[in-house]
VMD Tcl script that builds the backbone (N, CA, C; Angstrom):
set m [mol new atoms 309]
animate dup $m
set s [atomselect $m all]
$s set {name element resname resid chain x y z} {
  {N N UNK 1 A 27.739 25.897 35.504}
  {CA C UNK 1 A 27.670 24.199 34.795}
  {C C UNK 1 A 26.296 24.119 34.601}
  {N N UNK 2 A 25.375 24.481 35.785}
  {CA C UNK 2 A 24.037 24.089 35.681}
  {C C UNK 2 A 23.192 24.744 34.541}
  {N N UNK 3 A 23.723 25.751 34.308}
  {CA C UNK 3 A 22.953 26.694 33.465}
  {C C UNK 3 A 23.342 26.086 31.897}
  {N N UNK 4 A 24.591 25.491 31.732}
  {CA C UNK 4 A 25.001 25.268 30.509}
  {C C UNK 4 A 24.197 23.817 30.025}
  {N N UNK 5 A 23.995 22.945 30.847}
  {CA C UNK 5 A 23.073 21.744 30.507}
  {C C UNK 5 A 21.851 22.159 29.786}
  {N N UNK 6 A 20.942 22.858 30.359}
  {CA C UNK 6 A 19.711 23.183 29.626}
  {C C UNK 6 A 19.986 23.757 28.185}
  {N N UNK 7 A 21.016 24.756 28.216}
  {CA C UNK 7 A 21.163 25.253 26.738}
  {C C UNK 7 A 21.795 24.271 25.873}
  {N N UNK 8 A 22.536 23.239 26.437}
  {CA C UNK 8 A 23.153 22.244 25.569}
  {C C UNK 8 A 21.982 21.259 24.987}
  {N N UNK 9 A 21.037 21.075 25.866}
  {CA C UNK 9 A 19.986 20.141 25.433}
  {C C UNK 9 A 19.124 20.958 24.517}
  {N N UNK 10 A 18.797 22.123 24.662}
  {CA C UNK 10 A 17.880 22.859 23.808}
  {C C UNK 10 A 18.768 23.028 22.506}
  {N N UNK 11 A 20.104 23.287 22.491}
  {CA C UNK 11 A 20.937 23.139 21.150}
  {C C UNK 11 A 20.667 21.875 20.312}
  {N N UNK 12 A 20.801 20.794 21.009}
  {CA C UNK 12 A 20.828 19.481 20.410}
  {C C UNK 12 A 19.471 19.258 19.942}
  {N N UNK 13 A 18.421 19.455 20.708}
  {CA C UNK 13 A 17.103 19.313 20.180}
  {C C UNK 13 A 16.836 20.275 18.721}
  {N N UNK 14 A 17.311 21.400 18.778}
  {CA C UNK 14 A 17.080 22.209 17.687}
  {C C UNK 14 A 17.844 21.680 16.461}
  {N N UNK 15 A 19.085 21.062 16.653}
  {CA C UNK 15 A 20.035 20.468 15.770}
  {C C UNK 15 A 19.357 19.266 15.043}
  {N N UNK 16 A 18.748 18.431 15.858}
  {CA C UNK 16 A 18.057 17.188 15.369}
  {C C UNK 16 A 17.144 17.402 14.152}
  {N N UNK 17 A 17.084 16.467 13.388}
  {CA C UNK 17 A 16.442 16.540 12.072}
  {C C UNK 17 A 14.872 16.589 12.627}
  {N N UNK 18 A 14.030 17.459 11.940}
  {CA C UNK 18 A 12.780 17.606 12.199}
  {C C UNK 18 A 11.821 16.267 11.687}
  {N N UNK 19 A 10.727 15.978 12.286}
  {CA C UNK 19 A 10.090 14.737 11.659}
  {C C UNK 19 A 8.785 14.948 11.829}
  {N N UNK 20 A 8.057 15.106 10.559}
  {CA C UNK 20 A 6.434 15.227 10.820}
  {C C UNK 20 A 5.712 13.801 10.758}
  {N N UNK 21 A 4.857 13.735 11.516}
  {CA C UNK 21 A 4.128 12.337 11.648}
  {C C UNK 21 A 3.119 12.443 10.369}
  {N N UNK 22 A 2.860 11.280 9.910}
  {CA C UNK 22 A 2.039 11.019 8.833}
  {C C UNK 22 A 0.600 10.817 9.246}
  {N N UNK 23 A -0.276 10.567 8.425}
  {CA C UNK 23 A -1.598 10.174 8.584}
  {C C UNK 23 A -1.834 8.768 8.059}
  {N N UNK 24 A -2.033 7.981 9.466}
  {CA C UNK 24 A -2.217 6.526 9.338}
  {C C UNK 24 A -3.519 6.318 8.393}
  {N N UNK 25 A -4.530 6.908 8.401}
  {CA C UNK 25 A -5.663 6.513 7.479}
  {C C UNK 25 A -5.163 6.743 5.859}
  {N N UNK 26 A -4.555 7.591 5.662}
  {CA C UNK 26 A -4.096 7.761 4.318}
  {C C UNK 26 A -2.912 6.804 4.052}
  {N N UNK 27 A -2.160 6.441 4.995}
  {CA C UNK 27 A -1.139 5.327 4.634}
  {C C UNK 27 A -1.681 4.085 4.475}
  {N N UNK 28 A -3.112 3.720 5.156}
  {CA C UNK 28 A -3.709 2.526 5.017}
  {C C UNK 28 A -4.255 2.413 3.495}
  {N N UNK 29 A -4.568 3.611 2.909}
  {CA C UNK 29 A -5.016 3.548 1.548}
  {C C UNK 29 A -3.983 3.230 0.483}
  {N N UNK 30 A -2.706 3.544 0.935}
  {CA C UNK 30 A -1.610 3.433 -0.014}
  {C C UNK 30 A -0.896 2.038 0.245}
  {N N UNK 31 A -1.268 1.382 1.137}
  {CA C UNK 31 A -0.501 0.168 1.881}
  {C C UNK 31 A -0.899 -1.121 1.111}
  {N N UNK 32 A -2.005 -0.972 0.112}
  {CA C UNK 32 A -2.201 -2.371 -0.516}
  {C C UNK 32 A -1.024 -2.955 -1.376}
  {N N UNK 33 A -0.212 -2.344 -1.963}
  {CA C UNK 33 A 0.918 -2.802 -2.678}
  {C C UNK 33 A 1.820 -3.391 -1.942}
  {N N UNK 34 A 2.055 -2.820 -0.706}
  {CA C UNK 34 A 2.985 -3.171 0.205}
  {C C UNK 34 A 2.672 -4.675 0.959}
  {N N UNK 35 A 1.217 -4.838 0.837}
  {CA C UNK 35 A 1.060 -6.162 1.397}
  {C C UNK 35 A 1.516 -7.394 0.560}
  {N N UNK 36 A 1.842 -7.242 -0.743}
  {CA C UNK 36 A 2.312 -8.254 -1.582}
  {C C UNK 36 A 3.543 -9.016 -0.984}
  {N N UNK 37 A 4.316 -8.227 -0.486}
  {CA C UNK 37 A 5.661 -8.765 0.142}
  {C C UNK 37 A 5.589 -8.639 1.590}
  {N N UNK 38 A 4.959 -7.665 2.239}
  {CA C UNK 38 A 5.135 -7.381 3.568}
  {C C UNK 38 A 3.827 -7.885 4.395}
  {N N UNK 39 A 2.888 -8.560 3.682}
  {CA C UNK 39 A 1.615 -8.926 4.313}
  {C C UNK 39 A 0.507 -8.077 4.478}
  {N N UNK 40 A -0.641 -8.368 4.617}
  {CA C UNK 40 A -1.657 -7.391 4.713}
  {C C UNK 40 A -1.777 -6.822 6.179}
  {N N UNK 41 A -1.240 -7.487 7.096}
  {CA C UNK 41 A -1.398 -6.903 8.392}
  {C C UNK 41 A 0.089 -6.516 8.851}
  {N N UNK 42 A 1.123 -6.367 7.872}
  {CA C UNK 42 A 2.287 -5.912 8.049}
  {C C UNK 42 A 3.298 -6.883 8.550}
  {N N UNK 43 A 2.950 -8.092 8.506}
  {CA C UNK 43 A 3.905 -9.318 8.906}
  {C C UNK 43 A 4.032 -10.219 7.665}
  {N N UNK 44 A 5.295 -9.936 7.188}
  {CA C UNK 44 A 5.747 -10.705 5.997}
  {C C UNK 44 A 5.552 -12.321 6.017}
  {N N UNK 45 A 5.085 -12.844 5.088}
  {CA C UNK 45 A 4.836 -14.318 4.787}
  {C C UNK 45 A 5.984 -14.950 4.083}
  {N N UNK 46 A 6.808 -14.022 3.441}
  {CA C UNK 46 A 8.075 -14.425 2.753}
  {C C UNK 46 A 9.294 -14.424 3.602}
  {N N UNK 47 A 9.878 -15.582 3.867}
  {CA C UNK 47 A 11.068 -15.515 4.491}
  {C C UNK 47 A 12.114 -14.437 4.013}
  {N N UNK 48 A 12.952 -13.635 4.917}
  {CA C UNK 48 A 13.759 -12.766 4.479}
  {C C UNK 48 A 13.291 -11.079 4.315}
  {N N UNK 49 A 11.935 -11.178 4.135}
  {CA C UNK 49 A 11.244 -9.870 3.865}
  {C C UNK 49 A 10.863 -9.393 5.338}
  {N N UNK 50 A 11.140 -7.938 5.509}
  {CA C UNK 50 A 11.003 -7.426 6.949}
  {C C UNK 50 A 9.397 -7.272 7.251}
  {N N UNK 51 A 9.129 -7.375 8.455}
  {CA C UNK 51 A 7.781 -7.186 9.001}
  {C C UNK 51 A 7.765 -5.556 9.128}
  {N N UNK 52 A 6.566 -4.941 8.648}
  {CA C UNK 52 A 6.551 -3.580 9.019}
  {C C UNK 52 A 5.640 -3.085 10.099}
  {N N UNK 53 A 4.819 -4.183 10.593}
  {CA C UNK 53 A 3.980 -3.909 11.850}
  {C C UNK 53 A 4.763 -3.528 12.857}
  {N N UNK 54 A 4.207 -2.272 13.430}
  {CA C UNK 54 A 5.067 -1.889 14.859}
  {C C UNK 54 A 6.430 -1.292 14.768}
  {N N UNK 55 A 6.969 -1.235 13.351}
  {CA C UNK 55 A 8.232 -0.622 13.249}
  {C C UNK 55 A 8.049 0.692 13.535}
  {N N UNK 56 A 9.407 1.419 13.873}
  {CA C UNK 56 A 9.483 2.563 14.231}
  {C C UNK 56 A 9.265 3.558 12.955}
  {N N UNK 57 A 8.307 4.497 13.091}
  {CA C UNK 57 A 8.063 5.397 12.160}
  {C C UNK 57 A 8.870 6.331 11.258}
  {N N UNK 58 A 9.942 6.911 12.058}
  {CA C UNK 58 A 10.944 7.506 11.589}
  {C C UNK 58 A 11.989 6.788 10.778}
  {N N UNK 59 A 12.122 5.337 11.282}
  {CA C UNK 59 A 13.034 4.621 10.611}
  {C C UNK 59 A 12.430 4.138 9.202}
  {N N UNK 60 A 11.112 3.988 9.180}
  {CA C UNK 60 A 10.359 3.622 7.883}
  {C C UNK 60 A 10.516 4.692 6.794}
  {N N UNK 61 A 10.310 5.888 7.338}
  {CA C UNK 61 A 10.450 6.996 6.401}
  {C C UNK 61 A 11.902 7.053 5.781}
  {N N UNK 62 A 12.975 6.895 6.786}
  {CA C UNK 62 A 14.144 6.942 6.475}
  {C C UNK 62 A 14.591 5.852 5.275}
  {N N UNK 63 A 14.123 4.724 5.804}
  {CA C UNK 63 A 14.296 3.468 4.792}
  {C C UNK 63 A 13.997 3.877 3.260}
  {N N UNK 64 A 12.573 4.457 3.111}
  {CA C UNK 64 A 12.085 4.564 2.058}
  {C C UNK 64 A 12.742 5.708 1.186}
  {N N UNK 65 A 13.151 6.757 1.876}
  {CA C UNK 65 A 13.872 7.872 1.414}
  {C C UNK 65 A 15.132 7.220 0.797}
  {N N UNK 66 A 15.863 6.546 1.498}
  {CA C UNK 66 A 17.087 5.755 1.250}
  {C C UNK 66 A 16.961 5.074 -0.119}
  {N N UNK 67 A 15.917 4.103 -0.212}
  {CA C UNK 67 A 15.742 3.349 -1.484}
  {C C UNK 67 A 15.477 4.285 -2.473}
  {N N UNK 68 A 14.732 5.357 -2.244}
  {CA C UNK 68 A 14.349 6.215 -3.491}
  {C C UNK 68 A 15.487 7.207 -3.832}
  {N N UNK 69 A 16.530 7.465 -3.062}
  {CA C UNK 69 A 17.642 7.972 -3.430}
  {C C UNK 69 A 18.806 7.170 -4.127}
  {N N UNK 70 A 18.668 6.056 -3.780}
  {CA C UNK 70 A 19.657 5.029 -4.146}
  {C C UNK 70 A 20.820 4.750 -3.087}
  {N N UNK 71 A 20.319 5.425 -1.957}
  {CA C UNK 71 A 21.565 5.282 -0.812}
  {C C UNK 71 A 21.502 3.753 -0.541}
  {N N UNK 72 A 20.247 3.068 -0.468}
  {CA C UNK 72 A 20.353 1.636 -0.147}
  {C C UNK 72 A 20.477 0.773 -1.287}
  {N N UNK 73 A 21.506 -0.267 -1.148}
  {CA C UNK 73 A 21.668 -0.901 -2.317}
  {C C UNK 73 A 21.748 -2.427 -1.999}
  {N N UNK 74 A 21.138 -2.704 -0.955}
  {CA C UNK 74 A 21.256 -4.164 -0.437}
  {C C UNK 74 A 20.321 -4.960 -1.356}
  {N N UNK 75 A 20.118 -6.234 -1.196}
  {CA C UNK 75 A 19.443 -7.277 -1.746}
  {C C UNK 75 A 18.098 -6.775 -2.384}
  {N N UNK 76 A 17.393 -6.377 -1.518}
  {CA C UNK 76 A 15.990 -5.849 -1.825}
  {C C UNK 76 A 15.844 -4.348 -2.545}
  {N N UNK 77 A 17.003 -3.924 -2.591}
  {CA C UNK 77 A 16.893 -2.486 -3.415}
  {C C UNK 77 A 16.365 -2.555 -4.868}
  {N N UNK 78 A 16.563 -3.590 -5.619}
  {CA C UNK 78 A 15.947 -3.720 -6.795}
  {C C UNK 78 A 14.442 -3.710 -6.798}
  {N N UNK 79 A 13.937 -4.197 -5.761}
  {CA C UNK 79 A 12.361 -4.333 -5.671}
  {C C UNK 79 A 12.030 -3.143 -5.040}
  {N N UNK 80 A 12.561 -2.546 -3.992}
  {CA C UNK 80 A 12.119 -1.403 -3.359}
  {C C UNK 80 A 12.312 -0.090 -4.050}
  {N N UNK 81 A 13.422 0.237 -4.739}
  {CA C UNK 81 A 13.369 1.438 -5.173}
  {C C UNK 81 A 12.434 1.803 -6.210}
  {N N UNK 82 A 11.988 0.977 -7.152}
  {CA C UNK 82 A 10.805 1.279 -8.020}
  {C C UNK 82 A 9.555 1.674 -7.120}
  {N N UNK 83 A 9.216 0.936 -6.064}
  {CA C UNK 83 A 8.041 1.214 -5.314}
  {C C UNK 83 A 8.229 2.485 -4.572}
  {N N UNK 84 A 9.431 2.844 -3.934}
  {CA C UNK 84 A 9.672 4.143 -3.360}
  {C C UNK 84 A 9.689 5.320 -4.366}
  {N N UNK 85 A 10.155 5.010 -5.481}
  {CA C UNK 85 A 10.061 6.106 -6.527}
  {C C UNK 85 A 8.599 6.662 -6.774}
  {N N UNK 86 A 7.673 5.773 -6.616}
  {CA C UNK 86 A 6.192 6.288 -6.835}
  {C C UNK 86 A 5.684 7.031 -5.509}
  {N N UNK 87 A 6.573 6.910 -4.531}
  {CA C UNK 87 A 5.851 7.728 -3.258}
  {C C UNK 87 A 6.524 9.205 -3.251}
  {N N UNK 88 A 5.494 9.946 -2.834}
  {CA C UNK 88 A 5.898 11.579 -2.302}
  {C C UNK 88 A 6.279 11.202 -1.064}
  {N N UNK 89 A 7.128 12.278 -0.288}
  {CA C UNK 89 A 7.312 12.502 1.110}
  {C C UNK 89 A 6.170 12.346 1.871}
  {N N UNK 90 A 5.120 12.692 1.511}
  {CA C UNK 90 A 3.813 12.742 2.241}
  {C C UNK 90 A 3.307 11.200 2.490}
  {N N UNK 91 A 3.388 10.597 1.223}
  {CA C UNK 91 A 3.090 9.100 1.163}
  {C C UNK 91 A 3.927 8.267 2.131}
  {N N UNK 92 A 5.194 8.653 2.000}
  {CA C UNK 92 A 6.160 7.899 2.891}
  {C C UNK 92 A 5.855 8.177 4.322}
  {N N UNK 93 A 5.487 9.392 4.837}
  {CA C UNK 93 A 5.159 9.578 6.256}
  {C C UNK 93 A 3.742 8.735 6.475}
  {N N UNK 94 A 2.795 8.914 5.521}
  {CA C UNK 94 A 1.629 8.275 5.880}
  {C C UNK 94 A 1.709 6.764 6.050}
  {N N UNK 95 A 2.498 6.222 5.063}
  {CA C UNK 95 A 2.684 4.674 5.158}
  {C C UNK 95 A 3.361 4.504 6.424}
  {N N UNK 96 A 4.407 5.122 6.858}
  {CA C UNK 96 A 5.098 4.955 8.024}
  {C C UNK 96 A 4.267 4.933 9.403}
  {N N UNK 97 A 3.460 5.977 9.350}
  {CA C UNK 97 A 2.364 6.156 10.353}
  {C C UNK 97 A 1.386 5.020 10.499}
  {N N UNK 98 A 1.037 4.604 9.238}
  {CA C UNK 98 A 0.135 3.348 9.246}
  {C C UNK 98 A 0.749 2.112 9.898}
  {N N UNK 99 A 1.917 1.827 9.377}
  {CA C UNK 99 A 2.689 0.464 9.870}
  {C C UNK 99 A 3.141 0.534 11.271}
  {N N UNK 100 A 3.516 1.861 11.609}
  {CA C UNK 100 A 4.019 2.122 13.131}
  {C C UNK 100 A 2.804 1.748 14.192}
  {N N UNK 101 A 1.629 2.196 13.746}
  {CA C UNK 101 A 0.708 2.091 14.631}
  {C C UNK 101 A 0.080 0.512 14.872}
  {N N UNK 102 A 0.510 -0.284 13.990}
  {CA C UNK 102 A 0.258 -1.742 14.022}
  {C C UNK 102 A 0.651 -2.406 15.184}
  {N N UNK 103 A -0.025 -3.399 15.693}
  {CA C UNK 103 A 0.561 -4.175 17.021}
  {C C UNK 103 A 1.155 -5.314 16.363}
}
mol reanalyze $m
mol bondsrecalc $m
mol representation Tube
mol addrep $m
């Protein structure tokens, strides 16, 4: 039984989706358009718009990809889909790294 536990953990880690961290400096250069709704410092000034500062990096990438693919259809999807459509996977990772490192 003790031998199975490490094997099981290794198998779970290998099955988990891989996530490549982005470049926060490159994300900062792309973030100007985000500031219109999410604030220059990642804190939204518009009620109902989410704060991006300090958000989980992998969550931000997943959210942007879901907007781009049309999987997210909530109230903000009409605004976010065109924004996400302009981003490459590297852009998304970079933006996520930038906002995640904010306090």
